[in-house]
N, C-alpha and C positions, 0 to 999 in steps of 0.2 A: 440454470439461468433459462429453463423452457418455459413458454409461451404457449397456451392449447389453445386453440379456434374451432370451435363445434357450432354446428348449423342446427338451425333446428325455424317451426313456424309459427308463427303469431297469426294467430287468428282474428277477420273482422270480415263484422258482416256474415255474410256465406260463403268468404273466402279465407285462404292461408296464405302471408306476405311467407317469401322464403328471407330470411335472419341467419344472423350470424353473430358470434358473441367473441368477443378475443379477451382469455384470461390470463394478467399479467400473472408469473411463476411466484406460487405459494410458495419458496423458500425464498427468503433472503439475502443480498450481498455480509461478508462481516468484515469489519474494520476492524482492525488492533491497533492500537497506538503505544507505544514504546517511548520511554520516556529516556531524556538525557542523564548523564552521570552527577549526581549534588539534585536534580529533580526529581520529581514520585507521579505521581498519578493525577493531583492535585490541578496538577498543570495543562494537565487533558482533558480532564474532563469536559470544562467552557467549550472546545469543536466538539468535544463526541457531544455534546447539547445538541451542536447546529446536521452534527453531519445524518444523526439519529432522523433526524428530518429531513432525509432525500430515500428514506426508506430502508434503514441498513440496522442494521444490531452491530452497535458498539460495544469494545473493551478495552477499559483501560485497568493496569494492573500497576503494583510498585516492585521494581526488580528487589531482589533482595542486594539489600549494601547503599539503599537509598541514608540520608539524613536523619539522624537518628537512635538508628540501629548499628550495635555493637558489629553487624558483620562490616558494616563500611572498611576498619582495617584490612579485613582479610578477602572478603571477594573476590574471586576470580573471574574471566572470562568465559571457560566453559561454564563454571555457574550460572553467570548470566545466560548465556546462551542456553543453557537447559532452561529457566527462568522463561525464557522466550519460549522456548521446544511449548512448555507446559499452559503456556497460555493460549500460544495459537491451535492444540490440540482442542484443549476444551472449547474454546466458537468452535471451530469450524464441526467437532461432536453436536452441536446442538442443535436440536430438528427443526427449527426456523431459519438453520445458517446454509447456505450453497457453496460448501466446503470446495468448489467450482467456481466460484465467485471470493475470491478473500483481499483485502487492499491492506498492509501493512502499512506505518505512518510511524518514521521513526525519528528521533530529533538527537543527532552530534553523536554521543556512545551508544542509542538507541537507535542513530540511524546504520550505525558499524556492524550493531546484532541483528538489523531488519537485512541488510545486506550477507552475512552469513548465511539466516534462516531460510532463507531465497536456494541454498544446496541442499537444502534438510527437508523441504516441505515449500507447498503447490500454493505461489503466490500470483495472485492474476495483475495486479496492482503495486505499483513499490511506492511511496512517496518520501525524501529522505530532506531535510532539512539540514543544510551542516553538517553534511556526515560525517565526526570525524574517523581518520586512517590512524593505524598500531603497528607497531611490526610485530612479524610472526613469534616472535623472539621470543621467551620467558612467560609461553601460551597461559600456562599453570599460576604461572607468579599473581601475587594479590594489585589485581586493577589500584588501587593508587599508588604500589612501586612506579609501575609504568609512570607515573609523572615525574619522577624522579632522572627523570633520564635526559640530562642534558641539550643530548643530540634532538629528540624528540622531535622540536620544533624545526630544529634546521632539517630535519631528515622529510619532516612534512611540506617541505618547501621545495623539494626533491619533484623530477619525472619517477613516476613509480609503475612498472609489469604489473599487468594480473599474473607475469606469472611467479614476482617476487613477493605476496601478499594475497592471501586468503580472501579475505574480503570482494579484495577488485577481482579473482578467479569466477566468484561469485556472482560476481556483477557481469563479468565477460558474458557469463553461461545465461545468466537472464535474460527471459522471451517474451517478456511482459510488457505494460506499461509505466512507466518513468518520469517522475515529476521532481527533480532538483531545483532546489530551494540555496541561494544563497547569501551571507551578509556580506553588504561592502565594507566593512567595516569589522572582521572578523581578525582578529589577533591570538584568536586559540588552533581556527579552521582556515588555512589563512588559502588565498585563492588556486593553488597549484595543486590542493587537494581535494579540489571542485573540479579544477579540471581534470586528476586521472579517474576519479567517478566518472564523470563523464564521457571520457575516451573508450572507459571498462565497458562501457553500458552499447556498444557497438552492436549488438542483438539485439536490442528490446525491439517490441514494437512500434513502440512509441517514445522520445525522450523530448518530456517538455520542461525546460530550467526557466527559473525566475530568478532575478537579482531582485534584493529589494536597499538598495544604493546605500542606505543611509542604517543600518540594521549593524549593530554588535554579535556577536553569537548568544548571547541571550534572548537578545530584539526584547529589549528592557526598556521599553517604554509603550504604551497602552496604543499609540499609531499603528509599532512596528508588530505589533500583533495581532492588530488587528489585519494588516496590510498581510500576515502569514495567513492569517484566518479566512477571508477572500480570497487568498492565490487557492489553497487547496478547498475549500467548497467548489468554485470555478472546477479548478479539478476533477475531482471528483463526480462532481453531475453530467461534465463532460464524458467522463469513462464511462458509469452506470449506467445515465440514459443513451449512450452511443447502444453497452451490451445490449439495453434490454431494445434498444430498439431495433438493433441486427436480428435481436432471437424471434421479435415479432413480424418483420419483415423474411424470414426465412418461413415462418410460420405460414403463412398470407401468399409467400409463391408456392410454398408445397402445397396448400391447399386449391389456387388457380390451376396449378396444372394437375393435379389428379380432377378440378371438373374440367378439362379443358379434354381430358382423356375418357372421364366419363361419359360425356357429349358425343366425341369422335364414334367411344366403341354405339353405342345406342347408334349410331347414325349411318356405322357400315351395314348393322342386322337387322 
């Protein structure tokens, strides 16, 4: 997210005015959306439209195994993680995208996959809404089979350490900025899961936590969806706007230092 500052002269009458132009980076931040289990990219397109208005290149996509496809019965976590890696690599490879400034926005199962992604690719900003958590065992098993584990919900109510879970281990190693959004009436991803994620993000540059008190796991009403969109947009605006301001401030500071050095050099000669 480099910003360029150039000096030039503006002619007026018989004189010239010293001027500077501060130009924003030509490459744009990228934002990758990952839908949850049982969802599709259609759920992300509305928010992607708003995020694109912040000056970002946004990508939504369908994970293999979303409803209505034959793969729903057999798709596994490694396959869906491969889907996410392919989508990330496509986005990062676009000429307009700053590959050092990519945000990943994941919901539920998509949040779980997004956490895993951070160990495999560079993610600057990570937004998770009601991120799910799964046992590491049976990693290659079909995703649908994981829900047949009668102990899964009880396990999700326990304290789980990053040492015992690969998604939480990825979060523990993550050093970027995090948004963690919790639904107050979530009967699929209980409060303990959010706590496990929050504790794991000990090395994050920043951690913003928001609770939508009346929301269920799916954020099933328009008001709940609007609340989440508002939270996400406000956070992305702060993160991306802040990064752009920091880049501009560095460039201005460098220009001031060089100008001061030039003046000092001229004075000594």
